[in-house]
Every structure is written in structure tokens, then in C-alpha cells.
N, CA, C and O atoms as a CHARMM CRD file, in Angstrom:
* protein
*
  292
    1    1 UNK  N     19.55400   6.68900  13.84800 PROA 1      0.00000
    2    1 UNK  CA    19.60600   6.71700  12.40800 PROA 1      0.00000
    3    1 UNK  C     18.19400   6.79400  11.82600 PROA 1      0.00000
    4    1 UNK  O     17.97100   7.46000  10.81500 PROA 1      0.00000
    5    2 UNK  N     17.25400   6.12000  12.45900 PROA 2      0.00000
    6    2 UNK  CA    15.88000   6.14800  11.95700 PROA 2      0.00000
    7    2 UNK  C     15.30400   7.56300  11.94700 PROA 2      0.00000
    8    2 UNK  O     14.58300   7.93700  11.02100 PROA 2      0.00000
    9    3 UNK  N     15.62100   8.34500  12.97500 PROA 3      0.00000
   10    3 UNK  CA    15.12800   9.72100  13.02200 PROA 3      0.00000
   11    3 UNK  C     15.71100  10.53900  11.87700 PROA 3      0.00000
   12    3 UNK  O     15.01200  11.36000  11.28300 PROA 3      0.00000
   13    4 UNK  N     16.97800  10.32400  11.56500 PROA 4      0.00000
   14    4 UNK  CA    17.60100  11.03600  10.45500 PROA 4      0.00000
   15    4 UNK  C     16.96600  10.64500   9.12500 PROA 4      0.00000
   16    4 UNK  O     16.73300  11.49700   8.26800 PROA 4      0.00000
   17    5 UNK  N     16.68700   9.35000   8.95700 PROA 5      0.00000
   18    5 UNK  CA    16.03100   8.88900   7.72500 PROA 5      0.00000
   19    5 UNK  C     14.64700   9.51700   7.59000 PROA 5      0.00000
   20    5 UNK  O     14.28300  10.00000   6.51800 PROA 5      0.00000
   21    6 UNK  N     13.87600   9.50900   8.68200 PROA 6      0.00000
   22    6 UNK  CA    12.52200  10.05300   8.65800 PROA 6      0.00000
   23    6 UNK  C     12.52600  11.54500   8.34400 PROA 6      0.00000
   24    6 UNK  O     11.60700  12.05500   7.70200 PROA 6      0.00000
   25    7 UNK  N     13.56500  12.24100   8.80000 PROA 7      0.00000
   26    7 UNK  CA    13.67200  13.67400   8.54200 PROA 7      0.00000
   27    7 UNK  C     14.28900  13.95400   7.17100 PROA 7      0.00000
   28    7 UNK  O     14.50200  15.10700   6.79800 PROA 7      0.00000
   29    8 UNK  N     14.57100  12.88300   6.43000 PROA 8      0.00000
   30    8 UNK  CA    15.16500  12.99400   5.09800 PROA 8      0.00000
   31    8 UNK  C     16.52600  13.70100   5.14400 PROA 8      0.00000
   32    8 UNK  O     16.89600  14.42700   4.22100 PROA 8      0.00000
   33    9 UNK  N     17.25900  13.47100   6.23700 PROA 9      0.00000
   34    9 UNK  CA    18.57300  14.09600   6.41200 PROA 9      0.00000
   35    9 UNK  C     19.72100  13.11600   6.21100 PROA 9      0.00000
   36    9 UNK  O     20.87700  13.53000   6.12300 PROA 9      0.00000
   37   10 UNK  N     19.42300  11.84900   6.13900 PROA 10     0.00000
   38   10 UNK  CA    20.46600  10.82900   6.01200 PROA 10     0.00000
   39   10 UNK  C     20.20900   9.97800   4.79000 PROA 10     0.00000
   40   10 UNK  O     19.19300   9.29100   4.69400 PROA 10     0.00000
   41   11 UNK  N     21.14100  10.03200   3.86200 PROA 11     0.00000
   42   11 UNK  CA    21.05800   9.20000   2.66200 PROA 11     0.00000
   43   11 UNK  C     19.67400   9.29100   2.02200 PROA 11     0.00000
   44   11 UNK  O     19.02800   8.26900   1.79100 PROA 11     0.00000
   45   12 UNK  N     19.22600  10.49000   1.74200 PROA 12     0.00000
   46   12 UNK  CA    17.87800  10.68100   1.21200 PROA 12     0.00000
   47   12 UNK  C     17.67000  10.00100  -0.13300 PROA 12     0.00000
   48   12 UNK  O     16.53000   9.82500  -0.56500 PROA 12     0.00000
   49   13 UNK  N     18.76000   9.61400  -0.80500 PROA 13     0.00000
   50   13 UNK  CA    18.64700   8.95200  -2.09400 PROA 13     0.00000
   51   13 UNK  C     18.56200   7.42500  -1.97700 PROA 13     0.00000
   52   13 UNK  O     18.75900   6.72500  -2.97100 PROA 13     0.00000
   53   14 UNK  N     18.27900   6.91100  -0.81200 PROA 14     0.00000
   54   14 UNK  CA    18.20900   5.46500  -0.61700 PROA 14     0.00000
   55   14 UNK  C     17.06200   4.85200  -1.41800 PROA 14     0.00000
   56   14 UNK  O     15.98000   5.42600  -1.54200 PROA 14     0.00000
   57   15 UNK  N     17.34000   3.67200  -1.95400 PROA 15     0.00000
   58   15 UNK  CA    16.38100   2.94900  -2.78200 PROA 15     0.00000
   59   15 UNK  C     15.90600   1.72100  -2.00600 PROA 15     0.00000
   60   15 UNK  O     16.73400   0.96400  -1.50000 PROA 15     0.00000
   61   16 UNK  N     14.59900   1.50700  -1.90200 PROA 16     0.00000
   62   16 UNK  CA    14.10900   0.33300  -1.17900 PROA 16     0.00000
   63   16 UNK  C     14.34700  -0.95300  -1.97300 PROA 16     0.00000
   64   16 UNK  O     14.14700  -0.99500  -3.18700 PROA 16     0.00000
   65   17 UNK  N     14.77600  -1.99500  -1.26700 PROA 17     0.00000
   66   17 UNK  CA    15.03100  -3.30600  -1.86100 PROA 17     0.00000
   67   17 UNK  C     14.18600  -4.32900  -1.12400 PROA 17     0.00000
   68   17 UNK  O     14.20500  -4.38200   0.10600 PROA 17     0.00000
   69   18 UNK  N     13.44200  -5.14400  -1.86700 PROA 18     0.00000
   70   18 UNK  CA    12.62800  -6.19600  -1.25600 PROA 18     0.00000
   71   18 UNK  C     12.35500  -7.27800  -2.29500 PROA 18     0.00000
   72   18 UNK  O     12.67700  -7.12200  -3.47300 PROA 18     0.00000
   73   19 UNK  N     11.76600  -8.35900  -1.84600 PROA 19     0.00000
   74   19 UNK  CA    11.37300  -9.44800  -2.74600 PROA 19     0.00000
   75   19 UNK  C     12.53200 -10.07000  -3.49700 PROA 19     0.00000
   76   19 UNK  O     13.53600 -10.45600  -2.89800 PROA 19     0.00000
   77   20 UNK  N     12.39200 -10.16600  -4.81300 PROA 20     0.00000
   78   20 UNK  CA    13.39900 -10.80800  -5.67300 PROA 20     0.00000
   79   20 UNK  C     14.75200 -10.10700  -5.61300 PROA 20     0.00000
   80   20 UNK  O     15.79200 -10.74800  -5.75900 PROA 20     0.00000
   81   21 UNK  N     14.74100  -8.79000  -5.40000 PROA 21     0.00000
   82   21 UNK  CA    16.00800  -8.06200  -5.33600 PROA 21     0.00000
   83   21 UNK  C     16.82000  -8.46200  -4.10800 PROA 21     0.00000
   84   21 UNK  O     18.05000  -8.48600  -4.16300 PROA 21     0.00000
   85   22 UNK  N     16.14900  -8.77400  -3.00500 PROA 22     0.00000
   86   22 UNK  CA    16.85000  -9.27300  -1.81500 PROA 22     0.00000
   87   22 UNK  C     17.48400 -10.62200  -2.14300 PROA 22     0.00000
   88   22 UNK  O     18.62100 -10.88800  -1.75400 PROA 22     0.00000
   89   23 UNK  N     16.75200 -11.46500  -2.85500 PROA 23     0.00000
   90   23 UNK  CA    17.28600 -12.76900  -3.25600 PROA 23     0.00000
   91   23 UNK  C     18.53200 -12.60300  -4.12000 PROA 23     0.00000
   92   23 UNK  O     19.51600 -13.32100  -3.93900 PROA 23     0.00000
   93   24 UNK  N     18.49200 -11.66800  -5.04800 PROA 24     0.00000
   94   24 UNK  CA    19.64300 -11.42900  -5.92900 PROA 24     0.00000
   95   24 UNK  C     20.83400 -10.87600  -5.15400 PROA 24     0.00000
   96   24 UNK  O     21.97200 -11.27200  -5.40100 PROA 24     0.00000
   97   25 UNK  N     20.58100  -9.96900  -4.22300 PROA 25     0.00000
   98   25 UNK  CA    21.64200  -9.39900  -3.39900 PROA 25     0.00000
   99   25 UNK  C     22.28400 -10.50200  -2.56000 PROA 25     0.00000
  100   25 UNK  O     23.50700 -10.57300  -2.44700 PROA 25     0.00000
  101   26 UNK  N     21.45000 -11.36000  -1.97400 PROA 26     0.00000
  102   26 UNK  CA    21.96700 -12.47100  -1.17000 PROA 26     0.00000
  103   26 UNK  C     22.78700 -13.43800  -2.02600 PROA 26     0.00000
  104   26 UNK  O     23.80000 -13.96800  -1.56900 PROA 26     0.00000
  105   27 UNK  N     22.35800 -13.66300  -3.24200 PROA 27     0.00000
  106   27 UNK  CA    23.09900 -14.54000  -4.14600 PROA 27     0.00000
  107   27 UNK  C     24.49600 -13.97000  -4.41400 PROA 27     0.00000
  108   27 UNK  O     25.47900 -14.71000  -4.45000 PROA 27     0.00000
  109   28 UNK  N     24.57200 -12.67400  -4.59700 PROA 28     0.00000
  110   28 UNK  CA    25.87000 -12.01700  -4.79000 PROA 28     0.00000
  111   28 UNK  C     26.74700 -12.15900  -3.55000 PROA 28     0.00000
  112   28 UNK  O     27.93400 -12.46500  -3.65500 PROA 28     0.00000
  113   29 UNK  N     26.16000 -11.93800  -2.38100 PROA 29     0.00000
  114   29 UNK  CA    26.91900 -12.09100  -1.14400 PROA 29     0.00000
  115   29 UNK  C     27.47100 -13.50600  -1.02000 PROA 29     0.00000
  116   29 UNK  O     28.64100 -13.70400  -0.69300 PROA 29     0.00000
  117   30 UNK  N     26.61500 -14.47900  -1.28300 PROA 30     0.00000
  118   30 UNK  CA    27.01200 -15.88000  -1.17300 PROA 30     0.00000
  119   30 UNK  C     28.11500 -16.21600  -2.18300 PROA 30     0.00000
  120   30 UNK  O     29.06200 -16.92600  -1.84800 PROA 30     0.00000
  121   31 UNK  N     27.99900 -15.71500  -3.40400 PROA 31     0.00000
  122   31 UNK  CA    29.00800 -15.95900  -4.44300 PROA 31     0.00000
  123   31 UNK  C     30.36400 -15.41700  -4.01900 PROA 31     0.00000
  124   31 UNK  O     31.39900 -16.00500  -4.33100 PROA 31     0.00000
  125   32 UNK  N     30.35800 -14.29400  -3.30800 PROA 32     0.00000
  126   32 UNK  CA    31.60700 -13.68700  -2.84100 PROA 32     0.00000
  127   32 UNK  C     32.11300 -14.29500  -1.54300 PROA 32     0.00000
  128   32 UNK  O     33.14000 -13.87100  -1.01300 PROA 32     0.00000
  129   33 UNK  N     31.39100 -15.29000  -1.02900 PROA 33     0.00000
  130   33 UNK  CA    31.85100 -15.99500   0.16100 PROA 33     0.00000
  131   33 UNK  C     31.36600 -15.41600   1.47700 PROA 33     0.00000
  132   33 UNK  O     31.94000 -15.70700   2.52700 PROA 33     0.00000
  133   34 UNK  N     30.32300 -14.60400   1.44000 PROA 34     0.00000
  134   34 UNK  CA    29.77700 -14.00000   2.64600 PROA 34     0.00000
  135   34 UNK  C     28.41500 -14.58300   2.96200 PROA 34     0.00000
  136   34 UNK  O     27.73800 -15.12000   2.08500 PROA 34     0.00000
  137   35 UNK  N     28.02200 -14.47300   4.21100 PROA 35     0.00000
  138   35 UNK  CA    26.70000 -14.96300   4.60000 PROA 35     0.00000
  139   35 UNK  C     25.62300 -14.01400   4.08800 PROA 35     0.00000
  140   35 UNK  O     25.84500 -12.81600   3.91500 PROA 35     0.00000
  141   36 UNK  N     24.46900 -14.58400   3.85800 PROA 36     0.00000
  142   36 UNK  CA    23.33600 -13.80300   3.35800 PROA 36     0.00000
  143   36 UNK  C     22.78300 -12.92900   4.47200 PROA 36     0.00000
  144   36 UNK  O     22.93800 -13.23600   5.65400 PROA 36     0.00000
  145   37 UNK  N     22.14200 -11.84700   4.08400 PROA 37     0.00000
  146   37 UNK  CA    21.45900 -11.01400   5.06900 PROA 37     0.00000
  147   37 UNK  C     20.16300 -11.70800   5.48500 PROA 37     0.00000
  148   37 UNK  O     19.54100 -12.41500   4.69100 PROA 37     0.00000
  149   38 UNK  N     19.77300 -11.50100   6.71800 PROA 38     0.00000
  150   38 UNK  CA    18.51300 -12.05600   7.20300 PROA 38     0.00000
  151   38 UNK  C     17.36900 -11.06800   7.01700 PROA 38     0.00000
  152   38 UNK  O     16.21400 -11.38500   7.30000 PROA 38     0.00000
  153   39 UNK  N     17.68900  -9.88700   6.54700 PROA 39     0.00000
  154   39 UNK  CA    16.66500  -8.86100   6.33500 PROA 39     0.00000
  155   39 UNK  C     15.78300  -9.23400   5.14200 PROA 39     0.00000
  156   39 UNK  O     16.27000  -9.77400   4.14800 PROA 39     0.00000
  157   40 UNK  N     14.50600  -8.94900   5.24500 PROA 40     0.00000
  158   40 UNK  CA    13.58700  -9.21500   4.13000 PROA 40     0.00000
  159   40 UNK  C     13.40500  -7.98100   3.25200 PROA 40     0.00000
  160   40 UNK  O     12.89900  -8.07200   2.13400 PROA 40     0.00000
  161   41 UNK  N     13.81900  -6.83800   3.76800 PROA 41     0.00000
  162   41 UNK  CA    13.82600  -5.60900   2.97700 PROA 41     0.00000
  163   41 UNK  C     14.87300  -4.68600   3.58600 PROA 41     0.00000
  164   41 UNK  O     15.13900  -4.73000   4.78700 PROA 41     0.00000
  165   42 UNK  N     15.45700  -3.85800   2.74400 PROA 42     0.00000
  166   42 UNK  CA    16.47000  -2.91200   3.19600 PROA 42     0.00000
  167   42 UNK  C     16.62200  -1.83600   2.13700 PROA 42     0.00000
  168   42 UNK  O     15.97400  -1.88700   1.09100 PROA 42     0.00000
  169   43 UNK  N     17.46700  -0.87600   2.40600 PROA 43     0.00000
  170   43 UNK  CA    17.71900   0.22200   1.47500 PROA 43     0.00000
  171   43 UNK  C     19.17000   0.19400   1.03700 PROA 43     0.00000
  172   43 UNK  O     20.04900  -0.19800   1.80400 PROA 43     0.00000
  173   44 UNK  N     19.42200   0.61200  -0.20500 PROA 44     0.00000
  174   44 UNK  CA    20.78200   0.78800  -0.69000 PROA 44     0.00000
  175   44 UNK  C     20.88300   2.15800  -1.35200 PROA 44     0.00000
  176   44 UNK  O     19.88900   2.72900  -1.80000 PROA 44     0.00000
  177   45 UNK  N     22.11200   2.66700  -1.40100 PROA 45     0.00000
  178   45 UNK  CA    22.30900   3.91400  -2.13200 PROA 45     0.00000
  179   45 UNK  C     22.74000   3.57600  -3.55300 PROA 45     0.00000
  180   45 UNK  O     22.76800   2.40500  -3.93300 PROA 45     0.00000
  181   46 UNK  N     23.06800   4.57500  -4.32400 PROA 46     0.00000
  182   46 UNK  CA    23.42900   4.38200  -5.72000 PROA 46     0.00000
  183   46 UNK  C     24.67300   3.54200  -5.93200 PROA 46     0.00000
  184   46 UNK  O     24.87900   3.00500  -7.02000 PROA 46     0.00000
  185   47 UNK  N     25.50500   3.41900  -4.90900 PROA 47     0.00000
  186   47 UNK  CA    26.72600   2.62000  -5.00400 PROA 47     0.00000
  187   47 UNK  C     26.53900   1.21300  -4.43500 PROA 47     0.00000
  188   47 UNK  O     27.46600   0.40300  -4.47500 PROA 47     0.00000
  189   48 UNK  N     25.36200   0.91800  -3.91100 PROA 48     0.00000
  190   48 UNK  CA    25.09600  -0.40200  -3.36000 PROA 48     0.00000
  191   48 UNK  C     25.30300  -0.50300  -1.86000 PROA 48     0.00000
  192   48 UNK  O     25.13500  -1.57900  -1.28500 PROA 48     0.00000
  193   49 UNK  N     25.66900   0.61000  -1.20800 PROA 49     0.00000
  194   49 UNK  CA    25.88000   0.58700   0.23700 PROA 49     0.00000
  195   49 UNK  C     24.54700   0.59700   0.95200 PROA 49     0.00000
  196   49 UNK  O     23.64600   1.35900   0.60100 PROA 49     0.00000
  197   50 UNK  N     24.42700  -0.25100   1.95500 PROA 50     0.00000
  198   50 UNK  CA    23.18900  -0.35700   2.71300 PROA 50     0.00000
  199   50 UNK  C     23.44200  -0.08000   4.18900 PROA 50     0.00000
  200   50 UNK  O     24.15400  -0.84000   4.84500 PROA 50     0.00000
  201   51 UNK  N     22.86900   1.00200   4.72500 PROA 51     0.00000
  202   51 UNK  CA    23.01800   1.24600   6.15700 PROA 51     0.00000
  203   51 UNK  C     22.32600   0.16500   6.98700 PROA 51     0.00000
  204   51 UNK  O     22.73700  -0.11100   8.11500 PROA 51     0.00000
  205   52 UNK  N     21.28900  -0.44100   6.43900 PROA 52     0.00000
  206   52 UNK  CA    20.56300  -1.49000   7.16300 PROA 52     0.00000
  207   52 UNK  C     21.42200  -2.74700   7.31600 PROA 52     0.00000
  208   52 UNK  O     21.48000  -3.33800   8.39400 PROA 52     0.00000
  209   53 UNK  N     22.08000  -3.14600   6.24400 PROA 53     0.00000
  210   53 UNK  CA    22.94100  -4.33500   6.30200 PROA 53     0.00000
  211   53 UNK  C     24.18000  -4.04000   7.13000 PROA 53     0.00000
  212   53 UNK  O     24.65200  -4.89800   7.87700 PROA 53     0.00000
  213   54 UNK  N     24.70800  -2.82800   7.00100 PROA 54     0.00000
  214   54 UNK  CA    25.85800  -2.44400   7.81600 PROA 54     0.00000
  215   54 UNK  C     25.50100  -2.50500   9.30100 PROA 54     0.00000
  216   54 UNK  O     26.29700  -2.95800  10.12300 PROA 54     0.00000
  217   55 UNK  N     24.30300  -2.04800   9.63100 PROA 55     0.00000
  218   55 UNK  CA    23.84500  -2.10000  11.02300 PROA 55     0.00000
  219   55 UNK  C     23.64600  -3.54700  11.47300 PROA 55     0.00000
  220   55 UNK  O     24.01100  -3.90600  12.59300 PROA 55     0.00000
  221   56 UNK  N     23.07300  -4.37100  10.60900 PROA 56     0.00000
  222   56 UNK  CA    22.85200  -5.78200  10.92700 PROA 56     0.00000
  223   56 UNK  C     24.18000  -6.48400  11.20700 PROA 56     0.00000
  224   56 UNK  O     24.26800  -7.30000  12.12500 PROA 56     0.00000
  225   57 UNK  N     25.19400  -6.17700  10.43400 PROA 57     0.00000
  226   57 UNK  CA    26.49900  -6.84500  10.55900 PROA 57     0.00000
  227   57 UNK  C     27.46200  -6.09600  11.45800 PROA 57     0.00000
  228   57 UNK  O     28.57300  -6.56200  11.71100 PROA 57     0.00000
  229   58 UNK  N     27.04400  -4.95000  11.93700 PROA 58     0.00000
  230   58 UNK  CA    27.87600  -4.12300  12.80300 PROA 58     0.00000
  231   58 UNK  C     29.20600  -3.75600  12.14200 PROA 58     0.00000
  232   58 UNK  O     30.25900  -3.75600  12.78000 PROA 58     0.00000
  233   59 UNK  N     29.12800  -3.44300  10.83800 PROA 59     0.00000
  234   59 UNK  CA    30.28800  -3.01500  10.06500 PROA 59     0.00000
  235   59 UNK  C     29.81500  -2.12700   8.92700 PROA 59     0.00000
  236   59 UNK  O     28.66500  -2.22200   8.50100 PROA 59     0.00000
  237   60 UNK  N     30.68600  -1.27200   8.43800 PROA 60     0.00000
  238   60 UNK  CA    30.29400  -0.41700   7.31400 PROA 60     0.00000
  239   60 UNK  C     30.64600  -1.07700   5.98400 PROA 60     0.00000
  240   60 UNK  O     30.30700  -0.54100   4.92800 PROA 60     0.00000
  241   61 UNK  N     31.31900  -2.22900   6.01000 PROA 61     0.00000
  242   61 UNK  CA    31.69200  -2.90900   4.76900 PROA 61     0.00000
  243   61 UNK  C     30.49800  -3.69900   4.24700 PROA 61     0.00000
  244   61 UNK  O     29.94700  -4.54700   4.94800 PROA 61     0.00000
  245   62 UNK  N     30.10900  -3.41300   3.01800 PROA 62     0.00000
  246   62 UNK  CA    29.01500  -4.12300   2.38600 PROA 62     0.00000
  247   62 UNK  C     29.43600  -4.58100   1.00200 PROA 62     0.00000
  248   62 UNK  O     30.60400  -4.44900   0.63600 PROA 62     0.00000
  249   63 UNK  N     28.52700  -5.10400   0.25000 PROA 63     0.00000
  250   63 UNK  CA    28.81700  -5.73900  -1.03700 PROA 63     0.00000
  251   63 UNK  C     29.66200  -4.87400  -1.96400 PROA 63     0.00000
  252   63 UNK  O     30.64200  -5.36600  -2.52300 PROA 63     0.00000
  253   64 UNK  N     29.32100  -3.62600  -2.14200 PROA 64     0.00000
  254   64 UNK  CA    30.06500  -2.78900  -3.08300 PROA 64     0.00000
  255   64 UNK  C     31.50300  -2.61000  -2.64400 PROA 64     0.00000
  256   64 UNK  O     32.40500  -2.60500  -3.48200 PROA 64     0.00000
  257   65 UNK  N     31.73700  -2.46300  -1.34500 PROA 65     0.00000
  258   65 UNK  CA    33.09700  -2.30200  -0.85800 PROA 65     0.00000
  259   65 UNK  C     33.90500  -3.58200  -1.06900 PROA 65     0.00000
  260   65 UNK  O     35.09100  -3.51600  -1.39300 PROA 65     0.00000
  261   66 UNK  N     33.28800  -4.72300  -0.89300 PROA 66     0.00000
  262   66 UNK  CA    33.96500  -5.99500  -1.11000 PROA 66     0.00000
  263   66 UNK  C     34.36400  -6.11800  -2.56900 PROA 66     0.00000
  264   66 UNK  O     35.47700  -6.55400  -2.86500 PROA 66     0.00000
  265   67 UNK  N     33.48400  -5.74500  -3.48500 PROA 67     0.00000
  266   67 UNK  CA    33.80100  -5.81300  -4.89900 PROA 67     0.00000
  267   67 UNK  C     34.95200  -4.87700  -5.23600 PROA 67     0.00000
  268   67 UNK  O     35.81900  -5.22300  -6.03800 PROA 67     0.00000
  269   68 UNK  N     34.96600  -3.69200  -4.63000 PROA 68     0.00000
  270   68 UNK  CA    36.05200  -2.75000  -4.88300 PROA 68     0.00000
  271   68 UNK  C     37.37500  -3.30300  -4.36700 PROA 68     0.00000
  272   68 UNK  O     38.40600  -3.14800  -5.02100 PROA 68     0.00000
  273   69 UNK  N     37.35600  -3.93300  -3.22500 PROA 69     0.00000
  274   69 UNK  CA    38.58100  -4.52200  -2.66100 PROA 69     0.00000
  275   69 UNK  C     39.10100  -5.62300  -3.59600 PROA 69     0.00000
  276   69 UNK  O     40.29600  -5.67900  -3.88700 PROA 69     0.00000
  277   70 UNK  N     38.21300  -6.48500  -4.05900 PROA 70     0.00000
  278   70 UNK  CA    38.61900  -7.57500  -4.95600 PROA 70     0.00000
  279   70 UNK  C     39.15500  -7.06400  -6.28300 PROA 70     0.00000
  280   70 UNK  O     40.03000  -7.68300  -6.88800 PROA 70     0.00000
  281   71 UNK  N     38.62800  -5.93900  -6.72900 PROA 71     0.00000
  282   71 UNK  CA    39.05100  -5.40100  -8.02400 PROA 71     0.00000
  283   71 UNK  C     40.25400  -4.47200  -7.87400 PROA 71     0.00000
  284   71 UNK  O     40.79400  -3.99600  -8.87200 PROA 71     0.00000
  285   72 UNK  N     40.67200  -4.21500  -6.65500 PROA 72     0.00000
  286   72 UNK  CA    41.83300  -3.36200  -6.41400 PROA 72     0.00000
  287   72 UNK  C     41.57400  -1.89300  -6.66100 PROA 72     0.00000
  288   72 UNK  O     42.49200  -1.15000  -7.00900 PROA 72     0.00000
  289   73 UNK  N     40.33300  -1.46600  -6.48600 PROA 73     0.00000
  290   73 UNK  CA    39.99300  -0.06000  -6.70500 PROA 73     0.00000
  291   73 UNK  C     40.36600   0.77400  -5.51600 PROA 73     0.00000
  292   73 UNK  O     40.15300   1.98600  -5.52200 PROA 73     0.00000
């Protein structure tokens, strides 16, 4: 996946997240009953999906998908 990212072929619209934004993302995860990410920085797309967190958790389900499930979307 790293080679695809470097070649700008995978999720080229990814936004870097670090510092306070990681804290806010973790707060959302915790509020929804999930464990916080241990990553200090990661990338998300426009919908909130993070390939880094998905890789860390070995699942493609991330915060945005959980919110969609809860809202019945």
C-alpha cells in the first residue's frame, strides 16, 4: 500500500491528521464505544475513512462506517 501511496495511485486525496486532530478522532472513537487508535498521525479521505487505522485494526470498518451503521444509512 505504501508504494501505491508514494506513486499517488491510491487515495490521492488523503488528508494528513496529527496532533489535536488525532485527539479529537480518538475522542469520537471512545464516545462510540471503540478503542482509541495508537497512531500519532494518519490519513483520512473526505468521508473519514483511514487506510492507516484500517490496517492497524485489520478491518476496513472505521469511524465513518460506524456512524453510518448507527444512523441506518
